[in-house]
DSSP file (Angstrom, degrees, kcal/mol; ACC not computed):
  #  RESIDUE AA STRUCTURE BP1 BP2  ACC     N-H-->O    O-->H-N    N-H-->O    O-->H-N    TCO  KAPPA ALPHA  PHI   PSI    X-CA   Y-CA   Z-CA
    1    1 A M    >         0   0    0      0, 0.0     3,-1.4     0, 0.0     4,-0.3   0.000 360.0 360.0 360.0 -28.9 -172.5    5.2   98.3
    2    2 A R  T 3   +     0   0    0      1,-0.3     3,-0.3     2,-0.1     4,-0.1   0.689 360.0  54.1 -73.9 -14.3 -169.7    7.4   96.9
    3    3 A F  T >  S+     0   0    0      1,-0.2     3,-0.6     2,-0.1    -1,-0.3   0.376  81.4  92.2 -94.8   3.2 -167.8    4.4   95.6
    4    4 A A  T <  S+     0   0    0     -3,-1.4     4,-0.5     1,-0.2    -1,-0.2   0.800  84.8  50.9 -68.3 -28.5 -170.8    3.1   93.6
    5    5 A I  T 3> S+     0   0    0     -3,-0.3     4,-2.5    -4,-0.3    -1,-0.2   0.679  90.2  82.1 -81.7 -18.1 -169.7    4.9   90.4
    6    6 A L  H <> S+     0   0    0     -3,-0.6     4,-2.7     1,-0.2     5,-0.2   0.899  89.8  47.9 -59.1 -47.8 -166.1    3.5   90.6
    7    7 A P  H  > S+     0   0    0      0, 0.0     4,-2.3     0, 0.0    -1,-0.2   0.894 113.7  48.7 -61.9 -37.4 -166.9    0.1   88.9
    8    8 A T  H  > S+     0   0    0     -4,-0.5     4,-1.9     2,-0.2    -2,-0.2   0.916 113.0  46.8 -67.0 -43.1 -168.8    1.8   86.1
    9    9 A L  H  X S+     0   0    0     -4,-2.5     4,-2.3     2,-0.2    -1,-0.2   0.905 112.3  50.3 -64.8 -42.5 -166.1    4.4   85.5
   10   10 A L  H  X S+     0   0    0     -4,-2.7     4,-2.5     1,-0.2     5,-0.2   0.905 109.7  50.7 -63.5 -42.0 -163.4    1.6   85.6
   11   11 A A  H  X S+     0   0    0     -4,-2.3     4,-2.2    -5,-0.2    -1,-0.2   0.885 110.5  49.8 -63.2 -39.1 -165.4   -0.4   83.0
   12   12 A A  H  X S+     0   0    0     -4,-1.9     4,-1.5     2,-0.2    -2,-0.2   0.904 112.0  47.3 -67.4 -41.4 -165.7    2.6   80.7
   13   13 A V  H  X S+     0   0    0     -4,-2.3     4,-2.1     2,-0.2    -2,-0.2   0.929 114.0  46.9 -66.1 -44.8 -162.0    3.4   80.9
   14   14 A L  H  X S+     0   0    0     -4,-2.5     4,-2.7     1,-0.2    -2,-0.2   0.880 110.5  51.7 -66.4 -37.9 -161.0   -0.2   80.2
   15   15 A S  H  < S+     0   0    0     -4,-2.2    -1,-0.2    -5,-0.2    -2,-0.2   0.827 111.8  47.7 -69.7 -29.2 -163.4   -0.7   77.3
   16   16 A A  H  < S+     0   0    0     -4,-1.5    -2,-0.2    -5,-0.2    -1,-0.2   0.863 116.5  43.0 -75.6 -35.8 -162.0    2.5   75.7
   17   17 A A  H  < S+     0   0    0     -4,-2.1    -2,-0.2     1,-0.3    -3,-0.2   0.854 127.3  28.8 -77.9 -35.2 -158.4    1.4   76.2
   18   18 A F  S  < S-     0   0    0     -4,-2.7    -1,-0.3    -5,-0.2    -2,-0.1  -0.696  80.3-168.4-127.8  78.8 -158.9   -2.2   75.2
   19   19 A P        -     0   0    0      0, 0.0    -3,-0.1     0, 0.0    -4,-0.1  -0.349  27.1-111.9 -68.5 148.4 -161.8   -2.5   72.7
   20   20 A R        -     0   0    0     -5,-0.1     2,-0.1     1,-0.1     3,-0.1  -0.549  35.7-106.3 -76.5 142.8 -163.1   -5.9   71.8
   21   21 A P        -     0   0    0      0, 0.0     2,-0.1     0, 0.0    -1,-0.1  -0.440  38.9-106.8 -69.0 144.6 -162.5   -7.1   68.3
   22   22 A A        -     0   0    0     -2,-0.1     3,-0.0     1,-0.1     0, 0.0  -0.417  35.7-106.1 -69.6 145.3 -165.5   -7.1   66.0
   23   23 A C        -     0   0    0     -2,-0.1    -1,-0.1     1,-0.1     2,-0.1  -0.544  40.0-111.4 -71.5 134.7 -167.0  -10.5   65.2
   24   24 A P        -     0   0    0      0, 0.0     2,-0.3     0, 0.0    -1,-0.1  -0.407  28.8-117.8 -69.2 143.3 -166.2  -11.5   61.7
   25   25 A Q        -     0   0    0     -2,-0.1     2,-0.5    -3,-0.0    -3,-0.0  -0.640  22.9-131.4 -80.2 135.0 -169.1  -11.6   59.3
   26   26 A V        -     0   0    0     -2,-0.3     2,-0.3     2,-0.0    -1,-0.0  -0.766  27.0-167.5 -88.8 126.6 -169.8  -15.0   57.8
   27   27 A S        -     0   0    0     -2,-0.5     4,-0.1     2,-0.2     0, 0.0  -0.803  29.2-129.1-114.2 157.8 -170.2  -14.9   54.1
   28   28 A A  S    S+     0   0    0     -2,-0.3    -1,-0.1     2,-0.1    -2,-0.0   0.846  95.0  62.7 -71.4 -34.2 -171.6  -17.5   51.7
   29   29 A K  S    S-     0   0    0     -3,-0.0    -2,-0.2     1,-0.0     2,-0.1  -0.757  88.9-121.8 -93.9 136.5 -168.5  -17.2   49.4
   30   30 A P        -     0   0    0      0, 0.0    -2,-0.1     0, 0.0     3,-0.1  -0.477  37.8 -99.3 -71.2 148.9 -165.1  -18.1   50.7
   31   31 A A        -     0   0    0     -2,-0.1     2,-0.1     1,-0.1     0, 0.0  -0.439  42.4-108.2 -67.4 138.6 -162.6  -15.3   50.5
   32   32 A P        -     0   0    0      0, 0.0     2,-0.2     0, 0.0    -1,-0.1  -0.441  33.4-118.2 -69.2 141.1 -160.3  -15.6   47.4
   33   33 A K        -     0   0    0     -2,-0.1     2,-0.1     1,-0.1     0, 0.0  -0.513  32.1-103.3 -77.5 146.5 -156.8  -16.5   48.3
   34   34 A A        -     0   0    0     -2,-0.2    -1,-0.1     1,-0.1     3,-0.1  -0.385  41.4-101.7 -67.1 146.0 -154.1  -14.1   47.4
   35   35 A A        -     0   0    0      1,-0.1    -1,-0.1    -2,-0.1     3,-0.1  -0.393  47.6 -94.6 -65.7 145.3 -152.1  -15.0   44.3
   36   36 A P        -     0   0    0      0, 0.0    -1,-0.1     0, 0.0    84,-0.1  -0.283  49.1 -93.5 -62.5 148.9 -148.7  -16.5   45.1
   37   37 A A        -     0   0    0     82,-0.3     2,-0.4    -3,-0.1    85,-0.0  -0.364  40.1-144.0 -65.1 138.9 -145.8  -14.0   45.2
   38   38 A V        -     0   0    0     -3,-0.1     2,-0.3    -2,-0.1    -1,-0.1  -0.858  19.8-110.3-107.7 138.7 -144.0  -13.8   41.9
   39   39 A Q        -     0   0    0     -2,-0.4    83,-0.1     1,-0.0     3,-0.1  -0.504  45.6-172.2 -65.4 128.2 -140.3  -13.2   41.7
   40   40 A G        -     0   0    0     81,-0.4    -1,-0.0    -2,-0.3    -3,-0.0  -0.468  31.1 -61.7-113.2-174.5 -139.7   -9.7   40.4
   41   41 A P    >   -     0   0    0      0, 0.0     3,-1.3     0, 0.0    -1,-0.2  -0.230  52.5-106.4 -65.5 161.2 -136.8   -7.7   39.2
   42   42 A V  T 3  S+     0   0    0      1,-0.3    44,-1.1    44,-0.1    45,-0.6   0.800 118.2  58.1 -59.8 -30.1 -134.0   -7.0   41.6
   43   43 A S  T 3  S+     0   0    0     42,-0.1    -1,-0.3    43,-0.1     0, 0.0   0.687  79.7 101.5 -78.1 -17.4 -135.2   -3.3   41.9
   44   44 A A  S <  S-     0   0    0     -3,-1.3    42,-0.6     1,-0.1    -4,-0.1  -0.526  76.5-124.2 -70.0 126.6 -138.7   -4.2   43.2
   45   45 A P  E     -A   85   0A   0      0, 0.0     2,-0.4     0, 0.0    -1,-0.1  -0.319  16.3-143.9 -73.7 155.7 -138.8   -3.8   47.0
   46   46 A V  E     -A   84   0A   0     38,-3.2    38,-2.8    -2,-0.0     2,-0.5  -0.929  10.4-134.5-116.0 140.6 -139.8   -6.5   49.4
   47   47 A I  E     +A   83   0A   0     -2,-0.4     2,-0.3    36,-0.2    36,-0.2  -0.855  35.2 162.7 -98.6 128.5 -141.8   -5.9   52.5
   48   48 A G  E     -A   82   0A   0     34,-2.5    34,-2.6    -2,-0.5    69,-0.2  -0.975  22.3-156.6-143.6 156.2 -140.5   -7.7   55.6
   49   49 A C  B     -B  116   0B   0     67,-1.4    67,-3.7    -2,-0.3    32,-0.2  -0.982  24.3-133.4-133.3 143.9 -140.9   -7.4   59.4
   50   50 A P  S    S+     0   0    0      0, 0.0     2,-0.5     0, 0.0    64,-0.1   0.741  98.5  58.1 -65.7 -21.0 -138.6   -8.6   62.2
   51   51 A S  S  > S-     0   0    0     28,-0.2     4,-2.0     1,-0.1     5,-0.1  -0.941  71.3-152.3-113.6 128.1 -141.7  -10.1   63.9
   52   52 A L  H  > S+     0   0    0     -2,-0.5     4,-2.6     1,-0.2     5,-0.2   0.879  99.5  56.0 -63.7 -37.5 -143.8  -12.7   62.1
   53   53 A A  H  > S+     0   0    0      1,-0.2     4,-2.1     2,-0.2    -1,-0.2   0.914 108.5  46.7 -61.3 -42.4 -146.8  -11.6   64.1
   54   54 A N  H  > S+     0   0    0      2,-0.2     4,-2.7     1,-0.2    -1,-0.2   0.874 110.6  52.7 -68.7 -36.3 -146.4   -8.0   62.9
   55   55 A Y  H  X S+     0   0    0     -4,-2.0     4,-2.4     2,-0.2    -2,-0.2   0.932 111.0  46.6 -63.1 -44.9 -145.9   -9.2   59.3
   56   56 A R  H  X S+     0   0    0     -4,-2.6     4,-2.0     1,-0.2    -2,-0.2   0.889 113.0  50.0 -64.3 -38.1 -149.2  -11.2   59.5
   57   57 A L  H  X S+     0   0    0     -4,-2.1     4,-2.4    -5,-0.2     5,-0.2   0.920 110.4  49.5 -66.0 -44.1 -150.9   -8.2   61.0
   58   58 A L  H  X S+     0   0    0     -4,-2.7     4,-2.7     1,-0.2    -2,-0.2   0.920 113.1  46.9 -60.6 -44.5 -149.7   -5.8   58.3
   59   59 A R  H  < S+     0   0    0     -4,-2.4    -1,-0.2     1,-0.2    -2,-0.2   0.840 112.0  50.7 -67.7 -33.3 -150.8   -8.2   55.6
   60   60 A R  H  < S+     0   0    0     -4,-2.0    -1,-0.2    -5,-0.2    -2,-0.2   0.898 117.3  39.1 -70.5 -39.4 -154.2   -8.7   57.2
   61   61 A E  H  < S+     0   0    0     -4,-2.4     2,-0.4     1,-0.2    -2,-0.2   0.853 128.4  24.8 -80.2 -35.5 -154.8   -4.9   57.5
   62   62 A T  S  < S-     0   0    0     -4,-2.7     2,-0.4    -5,-0.2    -1,-0.2  -0.997  70.8-159.2-134.4 133.0 -153.3   -3.9   54.1
   63   63 A A    >   -     0   0    0     -2,-0.4     3,-1.7    -3,-0.1     4,-0.1  -0.875  51.7 -31.0-114.5 145.3 -152.9   -6.0   51.0
   64   64 A G  T >> S+     0   0    0     -2,-0.4     3,-1.1     1,-0.3     4,-0.9  -0.259 129.0   3.9  61.2-127.3 -150.6   -5.6   48.0
   65   65 A A  H 3> S+     0   0    0      1,-0.3     4,-2.2     2,-0.2    -1,-0.3   0.718 122.1  70.9 -68.0 -21.5 -149.7   -2.1   47.1
   66   66 A A  H <> S+     0   0    0     -3,-1.7     4,-2.1     1,-0.2    -1,-0.3   0.837  94.8  54.5 -65.2 -31.1 -151.5   -0.6   50.1
   67   67 A A  H <> S+     0   0    0     -3,-1.1     4,-2.1     2,-0.2    -1,-0.2   0.909 108.4  47.8 -67.9 -41.4 -148.8   -2.1   52.4
   68   68 A A  H  X S+     0   0    0     -4,-0.9     4,-1.4     1,-0.2    -2,-0.2   0.887 111.8  50.5 -65.9 -37.9 -146.1   -0.3   50.5
   69   69 A A  H  X S+     0   0    0     -4,-2.2     4,-1.0     2,-0.2    -1,-0.2   0.878 108.6  52.5 -66.4 -37.0 -148.1    2.9   50.6
   70   70 A R  H  < S+     0   0    0     -4,-2.1     3,-0.5     1,-0.2     6,-0.3   0.902 109.2  49.0 -64.9 -40.5 -148.5    2.5   54.4
   71   71 A L  H  < S+     0   0    0     -4,-2.1    -1,-0.2     1,-0.2    -2,-0.2   0.783 107.8  55.3 -70.5 -25.5 -144.7    2.0   54.8
   72   72 A A  H  < S+     0   0    0     -4,-1.4    -1,-0.2    -5,-0.2    -2,-0.2   0.722  89.2  88.1 -77.4 -21.3 -144.1    5.2   52.7
   73   73 A D    ><  -     0   0    0     -4,-1.0     3,-1.0    -3,-0.5    -4,-0.0  -0.693  66.8-156.9 -80.9 116.5 -146.4    7.3   55.0
   74   74 A P  T 3  S+     0   0    0      0, 0.0    -1,-0.2     0, 0.0     4,-0.1   0.724  91.3  52.8 -68.2 -19.6 -144.2    8.6   57.9
   75   75 A K  T 3  S+     0   0    0      2,-0.1     2,-0.1    -3,-0.0    -5,-0.0   0.607  90.7  96.0 -90.0 -12.0 -147.2    9.1   60.1
   76   76 A A  S <  S-     0   0    0     -3,-1.0     2,-0.7    -6,-0.3    -6,-0.0  -0.377  86.0-105.3 -78.9 156.6 -148.5    5.5   59.8
   77   77 A D        -     0   0    0      1,-0.2    -1,-0.1    -2,-0.1    -2,-0.1  -0.737  33.1-173.6 -80.9 114.0 -147.8    2.7   62.2
   78   78 A H    >   -     0   0    0     -2,-0.7     3,-2.4    -4,-0.1    -1,-0.2   0.573  26.1-138.5 -88.4  -9.9 -145.2    0.5   60.4
   79   79 A L  T 3   -     0   0    0      1,-0.3   -28,-0.2   -30,-0.0     3,-0.1   0.729  68.3 -63.0  59.2  22.8 -145.1   -2.2   63.1
   80   80 A G  T 3  S+     0   0    0      1,-0.3    -1,-0.3   -31,-0.1     2,-0.1   0.471 103.8 138.4  82.4   1.5 -141.4   -2.3   62.6
   81   81 A C    <   -     0   0    0     -3,-2.4     2,-0.3   -32,-0.2    -1,-0.3  -0.467  30.0-173.5 -83.0 152.5 -141.8   -3.4   59.0
   82   82 A V  E     -A   48   0A   0    -34,-2.6   -34,-2.5    -2,-0.1     2,-0.5  -0.944  25.7-125.4-139.3 159.8 -139.6   -2.1   56.2
   83   83 A A  E     +A   47   0A   0     -2,-0.3   -36,-0.2   -36,-0.2   -34,-0.0  -0.946  37.2 176.3-104.3 127.4 -139.4   -2.2   52.4
   84   84 A F  E     -A   46   0A   0    -38,-2.8   -38,-3.2    -2,-0.5     2,-0.1  -0.942  33.1-100.1-132.3 153.0 -136.0   -3.3   51.2
   85   85 A P  E >   -A   45   0A   0      0, 0.0     3,-1.7     0, 0.0     4,-0.2  -0.390  30.3-121.5 -71.7 150.9 -134.5   -4.1   47.8
   86   86 A R  G >  S+     0   0    0    -44,-1.1     3,-1.4   -42,-0.6   -43,-0.1   0.760 107.6  67.8 -63.5 -25.8 -134.2   -7.7   46.8
   87   87 A D  G 3  S+     0   0    0    -45,-0.6    -1,-0.3     1,-0.3   -44,-0.1   0.561  87.3  68.3 -76.0  -4.9 -130.4   -7.5   46.4
   88   88 A R  G <  S+     0   0    0     -3,-1.7    21,-2.8    20,-0.1     2,-0.3   0.576  73.1 109.9 -83.6 -10.6 -130.0   -7.0   50.2
   89   89 A V  E <   +C  108   0B   0     -3,-1.4    19,-0.2    19,-0.2     3,-0.1  -0.518  39.4 173.9 -71.1 124.3 -131.1  -10.6   50.8
   90   90 A A  E     -     0   0B   0     17,-3.4     2,-0.3     1,-0.4    18,-0.2   0.827  57.6 -27.3 -97.8 -41.1 -128.1  -12.6   52.0
   91   91 A A  E     -C  107   0B   0     16,-1.3    16,-2.9    33,-0.1     2,-0.7  -0.981  62.5 -91.1-165.5 167.8 -129.7  -16.0   52.9
   92   92 A L  E     +C  106   0B   0     -2,-0.3    14,-0.2    14,-0.2     3,-0.1  -0.858  39.1 177.9 -91.2 114.8 -132.8  -17.8   54.0
   93   93 A A  E     -     0   0B   0     12,-2.7     2,-0.3    -2,-0.7    13,-0.2   0.832  59.9  -5.1 -89.6 -35.9 -132.5  -17.9   57.8
   94   94 A D  E     -C  105   0B   0     11,-1.5    11,-2.9     2,-0.0     2,-0.3  -0.982  52.6-157.7-156.7 160.0 -135.8  -19.7   58.7
   95   95 A H  E     +C  104   0B   0     -2,-0.3     2,-0.3     9,-0.2     9,-0.2  -0.993  15.9 172.2-144.2 139.6 -139.0  -21.1   57.3
   96   96 A V  E     -C  103   0B   0      7,-2.4     7,-3.2    -2,-0.3     2,-0.5  -0.996  23.5-145.6-148.1 148.2 -142.3  -21.7   59.0
   97   97 A A  E     +C  102   0B   0     -2,-0.3     2,-0.4     5,-0.2     5,-0.3  -0.973  28.0 168.9-113.3 128.9 -145.9  -22.7   58.0
   98   98 A L  E >   -C  101   0B   0      3,-3.1     3,-1.5    -2,-0.5    -2,-0.1  -0.978  62.0  -7.4-145.3 124.8 -148.6  -21.2   60.1
   99   99 A G  T 3  S-     0   0    0     -2,-0.4     3,-0.1     1,-0.3    -1,-0.1   0.830 128.4 -52.8  62.4  33.8 -152.4  -21.1   59.5
  100  100 A G  T 3  S+     0   0    0      1,-0.3     2,-0.3     0, 0.0    -1,-0.3   0.486 120.6 100.3  81.8   1.5 -152.1  -22.6   56.0
  101  101 A E  E <   -C   98   0B   0     -3,-1.5    -3,-3.1    17,-0.0     2,-0.4  -0.885  63.3-138.6-118.2 151.4 -149.6  -20.0   54.8
  102  102 A A  E     -C   97   0B   0     -2,-0.3    17,-2.3    -5,-0.3     2,-0.3  -0.880  18.2-169.8-111.8 144.4 -145.8  -20.4   54.6
  103  103 A Y  E     -CD  96 118B   0     -7,-3.2    -7,-2.4    -2,-0.4     2,-0.4  -0.964   9.5-152.1-133.7 147.3 -143.3  -17.7   55.6
  104  104 A D  E     -CD  95 117B   0     13,-2.3    13,-2.7    -2,-0.3     2,-0.6  -0.929   8.7-146.5-116.2 143.5 -139.6  -17.2   55.1
  105  105 A C  E     -CD  94 116B   0    -11,-2.9   -12,-2.7    -2,-0.4   -11,-1.5  -0.957  23.1-155.6-108.9 116.9 -137.3  -15.2   57.4
  106  106 A L  E     -CD  92 115B   0      9,-2.9     9,-2.2    -2,-0.6     2,-0.4  -0.777  11.3-135.5-100.7 131.0 -134.6  -13.6   55.3
  107  107 A S  E     -C   91   0B   0    -16,-2.9   -17,-3.4    -2,-0.4   -16,-1.3  -0.701  28.0-154.1 -79.2 132.0 -131.1  -12.6   56.5
  108  108 A L  E >   -C   89   0B   0     -2,-0.4     3,-1.3     5,-0.4     2,-0.3  -0.805  19.5-106.4-110.1 149.9 -130.3   -9.2   55.2
  109  109 A Q  T 3  S+     0   0    0    -21,-2.8     3,-0.1    -2,-0.3   -21,-0.0  -0.548 105.7  23.6 -68.9 134.0 -126.9   -7.6   54.5
  110  110 A G  T 3  S+     0   0    0     -2,-0.3     2,-0.3     1,-0.2    -1,-0.2   0.459 112.7  73.7  90.7   1.4 -126.2   -5.0   57.1
  111  111 A T    <   -     0   0    0     -3,-1.3    -3,-0.3     1,-0.1    -1,-0.2  -0.996  61.2-150.4-146.0 149.6 -128.4   -6.3   59.9
  112  112 A A  S    S+     0   0    0     -2,-0.3     2,-0.5    -5,-0.1    -1,-0.1   0.552  77.7  85.6 -92.9  -9.6 -128.3   -9.3   62.3
  113  113 A V  S    S-     0   0    0     -6,-0.0    -5,-0.4    -5,-0.0     2,-0.1  -0.803  74.9-134.9 -97.6 128.7 -132.1   -9.6   62.5
  114  114 A C        -     0   0    0     -2,-0.5     2,-0.4    -7,-0.1    -7,-0.2  -0.463  16.3-135.9 -78.0 157.0 -133.9  -11.7   59.9
  115  115 A H  E     - D   0 106B   0     -9,-2.2    -9,-2.9    -2,-0.1     2,-0.3  -0.954  13.0-128.6-119.1 131.6 -137.1  -10.2   58.3
  116  116 A W  E     +BD  49 105B   0    -67,-3.7   -67,-1.4    -2,-0.4     2,-0.3  -0.581  35.7 159.2 -82.2 136.7 -140.2  -12.3   57.7
  117  117 A T  E     - D   0 104B   0    -13,-2.7   -13,-2.3    -2,-0.3     2,-0.2  -0.877  50.1 -72.9-141.2 172.8 -141.9  -12.3   54.3
  118  118 A A  E >   - D   0 103B   0     -2,-0.3     3,-1.8   -15,-0.2     4,-0.3  -0.492  64.8 -94.2 -68.1 142.4 -144.3  -14.6   52.4
  119  119 A A  T 3  S+     0   0    0    -17,-2.3   -82,-0.3     1,-0.3   -17,-0.1  -0.321 109.1  19.1 -61.2 136.0 -142.5  -17.8   51.3
  120  120 A G  T 3  S+     0   0    0      2,-0.3    -1,-0.3    -3,-0.1     3,-0.1   0.407  85.5 116.7  86.6  -2.3 -141.2  -17.6   47.8
  121  121 A T  S <  S+     0   0    0     -3,-1.8     2,-0.4     1,-0.2   -81,-0.4   0.922  87.9  14.0 -62.6 -42.8 -141.2  -13.8   47.6
  122  122 A V  S    S-     0   0    0     -4,-0.3    -2,-0.3   -83,-0.1    -1,-0.2  -0.997  70.5-144.6-133.7 135.0 -137.4  -13.8   47.2
  123  123 A S        -     0   0    0     -2,-0.4     3,-0.1    -3,-0.1   -34,-0.1  -0.892  30.5-121.5 -97.4 128.2 -135.1  -16.6   46.4
  124  124 A P        -     0   0    0      0, 0.0   -33,-0.1     0, 0.0   -34,-0.1  -0.240  41.2 -83.3 -63.6 155.9 -131.8  -16.2   48.3
  125  125 A P        -     0   0    0      0, 0.0     2,-0.1     0, 0.0   -38,-0.0  -0.259  55.6 -94.4 -59.5 147.2 -128.7  -16.0   46.2
  126  126 A A        -     0   0    0     -3,-0.1     2,-0.3     1,-0.1    -3,-0.0  -0.387  39.8-125.0 -65.3 135.5 -127.3  -19.4   45.1
  127  127 A R        -     0   0    0     -2,-0.1     2,-0.3    -3,-0.1    -1,-0.1  -0.599  18.3-130.1 -80.8 140.2 -124.6  -20.6   47.5
  128  128 A T        -     0   0    0     -2,-0.3     3,-0.1     1,-0.1    -1,-0.0  -0.677  32.8 -99.3 -86.8 147.0 -121.3  -21.5   45.9
  129  129 A A        -     0   0    0     -2,-0.3    -1,-0.1     1,-0.1     2,-0.0  -0.399  44.6-105.8 -65.4 138.2 -119.9  -24.9   46.9
  130  130 A P        -     0   0    0      0, 0.0    -1,-0.1     0, 0.0    -3,-0.0  -0.346  37.0-106.8 -65.5 146.2 -117.3  -24.6   49.6
  131  131 A K        -     0   0    0      1,-0.1    -3,-0.0    -3,-0.1     0, 0.0  -0.501  36.4-111.7 -72.2 138.4 -113.8  -25.0   48.4
  132  132 A P        -     0   0    0      0, 0.0     3,-0.1     0, 0.0    -1,-0.1  -0.387  40.4 -96.2 -67.7 150.5 -112.3  -28.4   49.4
  133  133 A P        -     0   0    0      0, 0.0     3,-0.1     0, 0.0     0, 0.0  -0.323  50.4 -91.9 -64.0 150.0 -109.5  -28.1   52.0
  134  134 A P        -     0   0    0      0, 0.0     2,-0.0     0, 0.0     3,-0.0  -0.294  51.1 -92.9 -62.5 148.0 -106.0  -28.1   50.5
  135  135 A A        -     0   0    0      1,-0.1     2,-0.7    -3,-0.1     0, 0.0  -0.343  41.9-112.0 -63.1 139.4 -104.4  -31.5   50.2
  136  136 A D        -     0   0    0     -3,-0.1     2,-0.5    -2,-0.0    -1,-0.1  -0.634  34.0-160.5 -77.9 115.7 -102.3  -32.4   53.2
  137  137 A R        -     0   0    0     -2,-0.7     2,-0.3    -3,-0.0    -1,-0.0  -0.820   8.0-140.1 -98.8 132.6  -98.7  -32.5   52.1
  138  138 A T        -     0   0    0     -2,-0.5     2,-0.2     1,-0.1     0, 0.0  -0.670  20.3-115.9 -89.7 148.3  -96.2  -34.3   54.2
  139  139 A R              0   0    0     -2,-0.3    -1,-0.1     1,-0.1     0, 0.0  -0.503 360.0 360.0 -80.0 149.5  -92.8  -32.9   54.8
  140  140 A R              0   0    0     -2,-0.2    -1,-0.1     0, 0.0    -2,-0.0   0.387 360.0 360.0-114.0 360.0  -89.8  -34.7   53.5
């Protein structure tokens, strides 16, 4: 009899530690899609995350300027995401389409880890054509 409370206690602890996600409410109107990202001035920061899952989570929880405000708050959970200036983008490392949205992973100067952003947020700098190898001169 003294172990009868153990399953109830365990269920209460687990439900507090791992709450179930709320069921989404079905609405008659479809949610409006976010406007596509517009290329801005070089000084405008870009939000990126080393993990695509964390980037999608950040965008789902906070939209637009709220994401930048969340990253500015030192007490908030940043999910590893950062705001970086557009001029730090070195190249486009990867591209993926997931759930009807497209994402780019940008290589940044000063780090080996690419950061995921919405596709088209930043265009990487134009690559210069590689120089042709010097002509092979034979010795005489």
